PLY file of the C-alpha trace (Angstrom):
ply
format ascii 1.0
element vertex 552
property float x
property float y
property float z
element edge 551
property int vertex1
property int vertex2
end_header
31.49 -49.46 -20.34
29.07 -49.89 -17.41
26.83 -47.12 -16.30
24.42 -47.03 -13.27
22.38 -44.46 -14.89
22.27 -45.51 -18.55
19.00 -43.62 -19.28
20.94 -40.19 -18.71
24.40 -41.18 -19.72
25.65 -41.96 -23.14
25.45 -45.92 -23.80
28.42 -48.25 -24.20
28.19 -47.89 -27.84
28.38 -44.16 -27.96
31.34 -44.24 -25.65
33.07 -46.99 -27.85
32.59 -44.73 -30.91
34.68 -41.90 -29.66
36.75 -41.53 -32.52
37.69 -45.17 -32.50
38.39 -45.32 -28.48
38.80 -48.82 -27.10
37.23 -48.56 -23.51
38.78 -50.59 -20.87
36.48 -52.08 -18.33
35.61 -50.42 -15.14
32.94 -49.72 -12.84
30.88 -46.71 -11.95
32.96 -43.91 -10.23
36.17 -45.18 -11.49
38.29 -43.22 -14.01
38.98 -45.25 -17.19
41.69 -44.83 -19.82
40.59 -44.80 -23.63
43.58 -44.74 -26.11
42.29 -43.32 -29.54
43.04 -45.56 -32.41
42.96 -42.42 -34.87
42.84 -38.71 -34.80
45.29 -37.17 -32.53
46.08 -40.11 -30.78
44.86 -38.52 -27.38
44.77 -40.22 -24.13
41.53 -39.73 -22.85
40.47 -40.16 -18.95
36.87 -40.94 -18.62
35.14 -40.64 -15.26
31.70 -42.11 -15.02
29.88 -39.98 -12.46
27.14 -42.53 -11.14
25.07 -40.10 -9.03
24.58 -37.50 -11.79
24.36 -39.76 -14.62
27.23 -37.82 -16.51
30.78 -38.57 -18.02
33.70 -36.40 -17.84
37.01 -36.40 -19.66
39.41 -35.35 -16.97
42.56 -33.27 -17.09
45.67 -33.34 -14.78
43.93 -31.41 -11.98
40.98 -33.79 -11.96
43.26 -36.87 -11.30
46.10 -37.97 -8.96
47.30 -40.59 -11.23
50.10 -39.38 -13.42
49.01 -42.04 -16.12
45.85 -39.91 -16.84
47.64 -36.28 -17.29
45.75 -34.67 -20.17
45.06 -31.30 -21.42
41.63 -29.70 -22.13
41.99 -31.10 -25.90
41.39 -34.59 -24.12
38.71 -33.52 -21.56
35.19 -32.79 -22.78
32.05 -33.06 -20.65
29.41 -35.44 -22.19
25.83 -35.12 -20.95
22.85 -36.21 -22.51
21.13 -34.60 -24.58
23.96 -32.97 -26.20
25.78 -35.19 -28.56
29.17 -36.09 -28.05
31.89 -33.52 -28.92
34.18 -36.05 -30.01
31.58 -37.60 -32.21
31.01 -34.27 -33.50
34.60 -34.02 -34.53
34.31 -37.37 -36.34
31.45 -36.28 -38.32
33.28 -33.10 -39.52
36.51 -35.22 -40.45
34.19 -37.11 -42.70
33.04 -34.04 -44.25
29.52 -33.99 -42.57
28.18 -31.99 -39.79
25.84 -32.69 -36.92
22.14 -31.82 -37.54
21.44 -28.17 -36.65
18.25 -26.08 -35.99
20.11 -22.88 -35.77
18.56 -19.67 -37.54
20.02 -19.54 -40.88
22.66 -16.75 -41.02
24.37 -18.09 -37.73
24.31 -21.64 -39.09
25.75 -20.70 -42.28
28.65 -19.08 -40.54
29.16 -21.83 -38.03
28.99 -24.39 -41.07
31.86 -22.43 -43.08
34.08 -22.20 -39.95
33.69 -25.94 -39.26
34.56 -27.05 -42.62
37.40 -24.75 -43.64
40.24 -26.49 -44.85
43.84 -25.10 -45.66
43.70 -26.14 -49.14
40.69 -23.90 -49.34
43.05 -20.71 -48.75
44.13 -18.86 -51.75
47.79 -17.77 -51.71
47.37 -13.89 -50.93
45.13 -15.24 -48.13
48.03 -17.73 -46.83
50.40 -14.67 -47.07
48.61 -12.20 -45.29
47.57 -14.56 -42.72
51.29 -15.42 -42.20
52.10 -11.60 -41.94
49.61 -11.20 -39.52
51.23 -13.86 -37.22
54.43 -12.37 -37.74
53.12 -8.72 -36.82
51.31 -9.70 -34.01
53.79 -11.96 -32.45
56.40 -9.29 -32.62
54.25 -6.76 -30.75
53.23 -9.30 -28.37
56.87 -10.22 -27.29
57.80 -6.49 -27.10
54.60 -5.57 -25.23
54.92 -8.44 -22.56
57.15 -6.19 -20.70
54.84 -3.08 -20.72
53.62 -2.13 -17.16
49.84 -3.01 -18.08
51.06 -6.71 -18.88
52.96 -6.64 -15.43
50.19 -5.48 -13.22
47.84 -8.09 -15.02
50.49 -10.83 -14.77
51.54 -10.21 -11.37
47.63 -10.18 -10.08
46.82 -13.24 -11.68
49.76 -15.10 -10.52
48.98 -13.80 -7.05
45.68 -15.18 -7.02
46.78 -18.70 -7.77
45.92 -19.39 -11.46
46.23 -22.96 -12.19
49.47 -24.51 -14.13
48.78 -25.80 -17.59
50.48 -26.22 -21.14
50.11 -22.84 -22.67
53.01 -20.51 -22.47
53.08 -17.12 -21.20
54.84 -14.94 -23.73
57.71 -12.91 -22.22
57.40 -14.86 -18.71
58.10 -18.46 -19.87
55.60 -19.88 -16.97
52.80 -22.14 -18.34
49.21 -22.02 -17.31
45.90 -22.95 -18.77
44.64 -21.79 -22.43
42.32 -19.33 -21.22
44.63 -17.32 -18.82
47.45 -17.71 -21.70
45.10 -16.05 -24.11
44.12 -13.26 -21.45
47.84 -12.50 -20.86
49.20 -12.88 -24.41
46.23 -11.11 -25.92
46.80 -8.34 -23.38
50.48 -8.05 -24.14
49.73 -8.04 -28.07
47.69 -5.08 -27.68
49.75 -2.95 -24.96
51.88 -1.11 -27.50
48.65 -0.45 -29.80
51.08 -1.39 -32.46
49.03 -4.57 -33.89
47.23 -4.77 -37.25
43.64 -3.41 -38.15
40.68 -4.57 -40.04
39.60 -0.99 -41.60
36.25 -2.46 -42.61
35.17 -2.80 -38.70
37.48 -0.53 -36.95
39.06 -3.35 -34.91
42.14 -5.12 -34.41
41.62 -8.58 -35.64
44.76 -10.85 -34.91
45.38 -9.64 -31.32
41.96 -11.54 -30.31
42.38 -14.48 -32.65
46.20 -15.53 -32.31
46.73 -15.81 -28.66
43.43 -18.14 -28.54
44.98 -20.51 -31.33
48.44 -20.28 -30.14
47.52 -21.32 -26.38
45.25 -24.12 -27.76
47.80 -25.23 -30.39
50.28 -25.88 -27.41
47.73 -28.09 -25.83
46.58 -30.12 -28.89
50.05 -30.24 -30.37
48.59 -28.72 -33.48
50.50 -28.29 -36.81
51.58 -25.05 -38.43
48.74 -25.58 -41.02
46.24 -26.39 -38.47
47.04 -23.21 -36.53
46.93 -21.07 -39.81
43.49 -22.22 -40.97
41.98 -21.76 -37.57
43.40 -18.16 -37.50
42.01 -17.62 -40.78
38.51 -18.92 -39.79
38.52 -16.68 -36.75
39.64 -13.55 -38.69
36.89 -14.01 -41.40
34.34 -14.64 -38.80
35.51 -11.57 -36.59
35.12 -9.15 -39.74
31.77 -10.68 -40.90
30.14 -10.24 -37.41
31.50 -6.73 -37.29
29.97 -5.84 -40.67
26.81 -7.25 -39.46
26.74 -5.01 -36.43
27.32 -2.05 -38.59
29.21 1.16 -37.85
26.53 2.31 -35.15
28.18 -0.30 -32.94
31.72 1.51 -32.84
29.96 4.92 -32.97
27.75 3.98 -29.83
31.04 3.35 -27.67
31.67 -0.34 -28.05
35.38 -1.22 -28.65
34.99 -3.58 -31.66
38.25 -5.50 -30.95
36.61 -6.75 -27.50
33.10 -7.29 -28.79
33.60 -9.10 -32.22
37.24 -10.24 -31.09
35.62 -12.66 -28.71
33.64 -14.26 -31.79
36.67 -14.50 -33.74
38.64 -16.26 -31.15
35.70 -18.62 -30.25
35.59 -19.59 -34.14
39.21 -20.04 -34.40
39.27 -22.13 -31.15
36.23 -24.10 -32.22
38.21 -24.85 -35.60
41.34 -25.84 -33.61
39.21 -28.18 -31.31
37.72 -29.64 -34.61
33.98 -28.91 -33.24
31.37 -29.44 -35.73
28.93 -26.84 -37.05
26.33 -27.33 -34.37
29.09 -27.02 -31.66
30.60 -24.22 -33.28
27.28 -22.27 -33.55
27.04 -22.85 -29.56
30.47 -21.39 -29.02
29.55 -18.52 -30.95
26.62 -17.84 -28.88
28.45 -18.33 -25.51
31.30 -15.85 -26.85
28.41 -13.33 -27.76
26.96 -13.41 -24.12
30.53 -12.57 -22.91
31.12 -9.65 -25.11
32.09 -6.12 -23.60
34.53 -3.19 -23.90
34.14 0.47 -23.98
36.00 3.16 -25.81
35.64 5.28 -23.05
38.65 2.94 -21.82
41.02 4.01 -24.49
44.29 5.49 -23.05
44.08 3.32 -19.93
45.13 -0.44 -19.10
41.61 -1.43 -19.93
42.19 -1.03 -23.71
44.74 -3.82 -24.13
42.90 -5.83 -21.70
40.01 -5.62 -23.91
41.87 -7.73 -26.45
43.06 -10.12 -23.86
39.62 -10.73 -22.55
38.12 -11.30 -25.78
40.82 -13.98 -26.72
40.15 -15.57 -23.35
36.54 -15.41 -23.64
36.75 -17.10 -27.14
39.01 -19.86 -25.91
36.38 -20.53 -22.91
33.51 -20.31 -25.35
34.88 -23.07 -27.39
35.74 -25.25 -24.31
32.16 -24.80 -22.97
30.55 -25.76 -26.19
32.67 -28.72 -26.53
31.56 -29.93 -23.07
27.85 -29.60 -23.80
27.11 -25.87 -22.41
24.22 -24.52 -24.34
23.58 -21.07 -25.64
21.18 -19.30 -27.96
22.27 -20.19 -31.34
21.00 -17.10 -33.09
23.50 -14.87 -31.25
22.97 -11.76 -33.54
19.55 -12.49 -35.05
17.63 -13.71 -32.20
15.64 -11.05 -30.24
17.62 -9.42 -27.44
21.02 -10.74 -28.61
24.02 -9.02 -30.09
21.95 -7.27 -32.97
19.27 -5.73 -30.70
21.66 -4.62 -27.89
24.76 -3.49 -29.62
23.57 -2.30 -33.12
21.08 0.22 -34.58
21.18 -1.54 -37.89
22.18 -5.11 -37.65
22.50 -6.94 -41.02
22.71 -10.64 -40.34
22.95 -11.31 -44.00
26.82 -10.50 -43.52
27.14 -13.63 -41.83
26.16 -15.82 -44.83
28.67 -14.40 -47.27
30.83 -17.37 -48.27
34.58 -16.88 -47.18
35.55 -17.81 -50.77
33.30 -15.09 -52.14
35.06 -12.38 -50.08
38.25 -12.82 -48.18
39.20 -10.13 -45.73
42.47 -11.19 -44.63
44.22 -9.60 -47.50
42.80 -6.09 -46.54
44.67 -6.02 -43.43
46.18 -2.82 -42.58
49.65 -2.92 -40.67
50.84 -0.44 -38.37
53.98 1.50 -39.23
53.22 3.99 -36.34
53.03 2.95 -32.61
49.59 4.85 -32.17
46.00 4.51 -32.61
45.49 3.71 -36.25
43.00 6.63 -36.59
45.92 9.00 -36.11
48.22 7.37 -38.97
46.75 9.85 -41.60
47.79 12.63 -39.53
51.15 11.41 -38.63
51.92 10.66 -42.19
50.86 14.07 -43.32
53.09 15.72 -40.50
56.12 13.42 -41.44
55.53 14.89 -45.13
55.38 18.45 -43.72
58.46 17.81 -41.92
60.33 17.67 -45.33
59.03 20.97 -46.36
59.35 23.31 -43.23
61.10 23.51 -39.93
59.18 22.53 -36.94
60.08 25.94 -35.18
58.84 27.72 -38.22
55.21 26.39 -37.84
52.89 28.64 -36.10
49.39 26.75 -36.50
48.38 23.41 -37.73
44.81 22.36 -38.44
44.11 18.64 -38.72
40.72 17.73 -40.32
39.48 14.29 -39.66
36.33 12.26 -39.69
33.98 13.32 -36.74
34.07 9.93 -35.15
37.90 10.58 -34.58
37.12 13.14 -31.97
35.44 10.48 -29.60
38.33 7.86 -30.05
41.63 9.64 -30.29
41.45 13.20 -29.42
42.72 13.15 -25.84
43.57 16.91 -25.50
46.22 16.62 -22.66
47.58 13.28 -22.32
49.11 12.52 -19.00
50.49 8.97 -19.83
52.16 7.22 -22.62
48.96 5.20 -23.43
46.84 8.43 -23.55
49.53 10.29 -26.01
48.71 7.32 -28.41
45.13 8.50 -28.72
45.92 12.33 -28.83
45.75 13.40 -32.27
47.52 16.70 -31.10
50.47 14.97 -29.50
51.32 12.49 -32.28
50.95 15.04 -35.11
53.56 17.26 -33.04
55.57 14.43 -32.24
55.89 13.34 -35.79
56.68 16.75 -36.98
59.11 17.41 -34.18
61.10 14.26 -33.92
60.30 12.32 -37.34
59.87 9.23 -35.34
56.65 7.42 -34.31
58.11 4.10 -32.84
57.49 3.30 -29.12
60.71 5.87 -28.28
58.11 8.53 -29.28
55.96 7.71 -26.35
58.54 7.77 -23.47
58.33 9.75 -20.51
60.81 12.03 -21.85
58.93 13.17 -24.66
55.66 13.00 -23.06
56.59 16.05 -20.93
59.05 17.64 -23.26
58.21 21.38 -23.24
58.83 22.28 -26.75
56.90 19.21 -28.01
53.87 20.26 -25.59
53.96 24.04 -27.03
53.97 22.58 -30.61
50.90 20.40 -29.52
49.22 23.17 -28.05
49.26 24.61 -31.58
47.38 21.92 -33.38
43.72 22.20 -33.81
41.67 19.21 -34.67
38.50 19.73 -36.70
35.82 17.39 -37.58
35.07 16.97 -41.27
32.49 14.39 -42.72
34.07 14.81 -46.14
37.29 13.28 -45.07
37.76 9.57 -45.71
37.63 7.44 -42.69
41.37 6.75 -42.34
42.49 9.96 -43.89
43.61 13.29 -42.57
44.00 16.72 -44.24
46.74 18.80 -42.59
47.34 22.33 -43.22
50.06 24.36 -41.70
50.53 27.98 -41.30
54.09 29.21 -40.97
55.20 32.18 -38.92
55.79 34.20 -42.26
52.25 33.54 -43.39
52.99 30.62 -45.71
50.41 27.89 -45.99
51.19 24.24 -46.77
48.16 21.71 -47.19
48.88 17.85 -47.32
46.51 14.89 -47.06
47.22 11.47 -46.51
45.00 8.27 -46.50
46.13 5.11 -44.70
42.90 3.16 -45.34
44.46 0.86 -47.96
46.93 -2.06 -47.41
50.61 -1.41 -48.22
50.62 -3.68 -51.39
49.11 -3.49 -54.82
49.75 -6.63 -56.68
51.35 -9.04 -54.31
51.17 -8.99 -50.44
54.84 -10.00 -50.50
55.40 -6.31 -51.26
54.99 -5.31 -47.64
57.06 -8.25 -46.24
60.19 -6.28 -45.86
58.49 -3.51 -43.89
57.17 -6.35 -41.53
60.24 -8.15 -41.03
62.05 -4.66 -40.11
59.29 -4.00 -37.70
59.36 -7.54 -36.10
63.36 -7.23 -35.85
63.18 -3.80 -34.16
60.68 -5.25 -31.37
62.17 -8.66 -30.83
65.91 -8.14 -30.93
65.89 -6.12 -27.90
64.16 -8.87 -26.07
65.67 -12.11 -27.45
68.67 -11.02 -29.29
69.39 -11.63 -33.21
69.80 -15.41 -33.06
66.49 -16.11 -31.68
64.74 -13.37 -33.62
66.09 -15.15 -36.85
64.94 -18.49 -35.68
61.50 -17.07 -35.11
61.54 -15.55 -38.62
62.37 -18.73 -40.07
59.62 -20.53 -38.28
57.23 -18.22 -39.48
58.29 -18.21 -43.13
57.82 -22.12 -42.99
54.57 -22.10 -40.85
52.38 -23.99 -43.40
54.98 -26.79 -43.06
55.67 -26.80 -39.35
54.71 -30.15 -37.75
54.34 -28.24 -34.20
53.10 -24.72 -34.33
54.68 -24.35 -31.04
57.80 -23.48 -32.89
56.49 -19.98 -33.06
57.30 -19.66 -29.39
60.38 -18.15 -28.30
63.05 -20.71 -27.06
65.57 -18.09 -25.68
65.56 -16.52 -22.21
63.03 -14.01 -21.14
64.97 -11.00 -20.60
66.73 -8.53 -22.98
70.16 -10.18 -24.02
73.65 -9.05 -22.60
75.32 -6.53 -24.80
0 1
1 2
2 3
3 4
4 5
5 6
6 7
7 8
8 9
9 10
10 11
11 12
12 13
13 14
14 15
15 16
16 17
17 18
18 19
19 20
20 21
21 22
22 23
23 24
24 25
25 26
26 27
27 28
28 29
29 30
30 31
31 32
32 33
33 34
34 35
35 36
36 37
37 38
38 39
39 40
40 41
41 42
42 43
43 44
44 45
45 46
46 47
47 48
48 49
49 50
50 51
51 52
52 53
53 54
54 55
55 56
56 57
57 58
58 59
59 60
60 61
61 62
62 63
63 64
64 65
65 66
66 67
67 68
68 69
69 70
70 71
71 72
72 73
73 74
74 75
75 76
76 77
77 78
78 79
79 80
80 81
81 82
82 83
83 84
84 85
85 86
86 87
87 88
88 89
89 90
90 91
91 92
92 93
93 94
94 95
95 96
96 97
97 98
98 99
99 100
100 101
101 102
102 103
103 104
104 105
105 106
106 107
107 108
108 109
109 110
110 111
111 112
112 113
113 114
114 115
115 116
116 117
117 118
118 119
119 120
120 121
121 122
122 123
123 124
124 125
125 126
126 127
127 128
128 129
129 130
130 131
131 132
132 133
133 134
134 135
135 136
136 137
137 138
138 139
139 140
140 141
141 142
142 143
143 144
144 145
145 146
146 147
147 148
148 149
149 150
150 151
151 152
152 153
153 154
154 155
155 156
156 157
157 158
158 159
159 160
160 161
161 162
162 163
163 164
164 165
165 166
166 167
167 168
168 169
169 170
170 171
171 172
172 173
173 174
174 175
175 176
176 177
177 178
178 179
179 180
180 181
181 182
182 183
183 184
184 185
185 186
186 187
187 188
188 189
189 190
190 191
191 192
192 193
193 194
194 195
195 196
196 197
197 198
198 199
199 200
200 201
201 202
202 203
203 204
204 205
205 206
206 207
207 208
208 209
209 210
210 211
211 212
212 213
213 214
214 215
215 216
216 217
217 218
218 219
219 220
220 221
221 222
222 223
223 224
224 225
225 226
226 227
227 228
228 229
229 230
230 231
231 232
232 233
233 234
234 235
235 236
236 237
237 238
238 239
239 240
240 241
241 242
242 243
243 244
244 245
245 246
246 247
247 248
248 249
249 250
250 251
251 252
252 253
253 254
254 255
255 256
256 257
257 258
258 259
259 260
260 261
261 262
262 263
263 264
264 265
265 266
266 267
267 268
268 269
269 270
270 271
271 272
272 273
273 274
274 275
275 276
276 277
277 278
278 279
279 280
280 281
281 282
282 283
283 284
284 285
285 286
286 287
287 288
288 289
289 290
290 291
291 292
292 293
293 294
294 295
295 296
296 297
297 298
298 299
299 300
300 301
301 302
302 303
303 304
304 305
305 306
306 307
307 308
308 309
309 310
310 311
311 312
312 313
313 314
314 315
315 316
316 317
317 318
318 319
319 320
320 321
321 322
322 323
323 324
324 325
325 326
326 327
327 328
328 329
329 330
330 331
331 332
332 333
333 334
334 335
335 336
336 337
337 338
338 339
339 340
340 341
341 342
342 343
343 344
344 345
345 346
346 347
347 348
348 349
349 350
350 351
351 352
352 353
353 354
354 355
355 356
356 357
357 358
358 359
359 360
360 361
361 362
362 363
363 364
364 365
365 366
366 367
367 368
368 369
369 370
370 371
371 372
372 373
373 374
374 375
375 376
376 377
377 378
378 379
379 380
380 381
381 382
382 383
383 384
384 385
385 386
386 387
387 388
388 389
389 390
390 391
391 392
392 393
393 394
394 395
395 396
396 397
397 398
398 399
399 400
400 401
401 402
402 403
403 404
404 405
405 406
406 407
407 408
408 409
409 410
410 411
411 412
412 413
413 414
414 415
415 416
416 417
417 418
418 419
419 420
420 421
421 422
422 423
423 424
424 425
425 426
426 427
427 428
428 429
429 430
430 431
431 432
432 433
433 434
434 435
435 436
436 437
437 438
438 439
439 440
440 441
441 442
442 443
443 444
444 445
445 446
446 447
447 448
448 449
449 450
450 451
451 452
452 453
453 454
454 455
455 456
456 457
457 458
458 459
459 460
460 461
461 462
462 463
463 464
464 465
465 466
466 467
467 468
468 469
469 470
470 471
471 472
472 473
473 474
474 475
475 476
476 477
477 478
478 479
479 480
480 481
481 482
482 483
483 484
484 485
485 486
486 487
487 488
488 489
489 490
490 491
491 492
492 493
493 494
494 495
495 496
496 497
497 498
498 499
499 500
500 501
501 502
502 503
503 504
504 505
505 506
506 507
507 508
508 509
509 510
510 511
511 512
512 513
513 514
514 515
515 516
516 517
517 518
518 519
519 520
520 521
521 522
522 523
523 524
524 525
525 526
526 527
527 528
528 529
529 530
530 531
531 532
532 533
533 534
534 535
535 536
536 537
537 538
538 539
539 540
540 541
541 542
542 543
543 544
544 545
545 546
546 547
547 548
548 549
549 550
550 551
């Protein structure tokens, strides 16, 4: 490979060492094709930019020659003094890592992300991670038709987003991984029916899964690769959330939006096979993109938070792969996440080995289509329904942790989304109808006079003695009777084996997906999910049927 600016570009040997690439002769300014002799057998198009002394791997949009059609997985920007990303991949495959000068906590986390292997995952982690994918795929398919997603999708297509290889669920069109992650992440959170990491008050899967799904399409990743990357992202997300502490959420930050971006970046970096140094950079790039305010709950912005976090994570990994720089100490460095977003940052949480404490098995799956902080009250109200008739109830007192009042205590919900964040409404709805699925939050029930009157008789009381995901409900009947019930939804729905919750999740998946794709495609997706670790192509998880409800 010749280069007019060899002093600033990588030299011939470095180019030839790109994972076994065999360069073809070319002059400066021409596109050169590299066929990798090992790895993923990617076709790489290399452009030597003589004027700037840089080299680029180009994708389809950068080249008019069809022979050089490649995805981002084939496109990296290489510019001295950053080490070649593909070289970094080679080091990780050989069990080593590129030299790092990062602060210890962030470096330790990046090292774990970069070196995690499928064989490192204990059976319960694999089982629950697969259940996470089952759950989030179901809610994404169902959520894709929500008005929130339609507004976002229509706006993006109207502005002319670029085509690509990543599928937009529920739409069928393909775009770049960043846009697909944005749309699918928003769809996955549109129903607020996706899973929860109780330790950090966040929705972990909805930020990570769209990122790995989009990149899996671009990279032709296997089921094992997708699953391992997902776990790396999930575990990263929880560790960063724990490092930020409870003050982060209490100050008004939506944890799904903030730590979700880092989880997505970790997963994307793993799927792109970045080494530890580049992974640490990706985390830093994700950290500087974080945002999301709890004051937006009950609006389109809350699900948008999840999509934006997923997209930011993909972009962070892509930029890191291309040589973009960031402060490596994304949490412990002055004026980074620790200082800006927390009152008591604890960077030591980042150093806890994955194998010492797996958080995936602690996932809390939603049985009710509302904010998880309302689930204790919902289950107490459902239990009350078996004791007294709703018409006989005079007053209901619901005692919850004080923080709930800032997150899910909308007094007079005016929209379906707001109703999901109203303790009064969901308590009244559970007691009145006995249902808490999506049908509970349609316009007819939202404006039902009897339900509204019952909701007006619900008093929400802050109580610091109540457990974080619990509620204590006291109902007074018209004849003076009192009934006190408490429910705590802060523990997983299994005791000895996570398979104990599989039937519940499969039932939920069918209820969400069959109305969209019909029973045949629903069962095919369930089979693919059950066989995920053995799938040669993770894209088998994508719906293959039409994109509208089946004909009756």
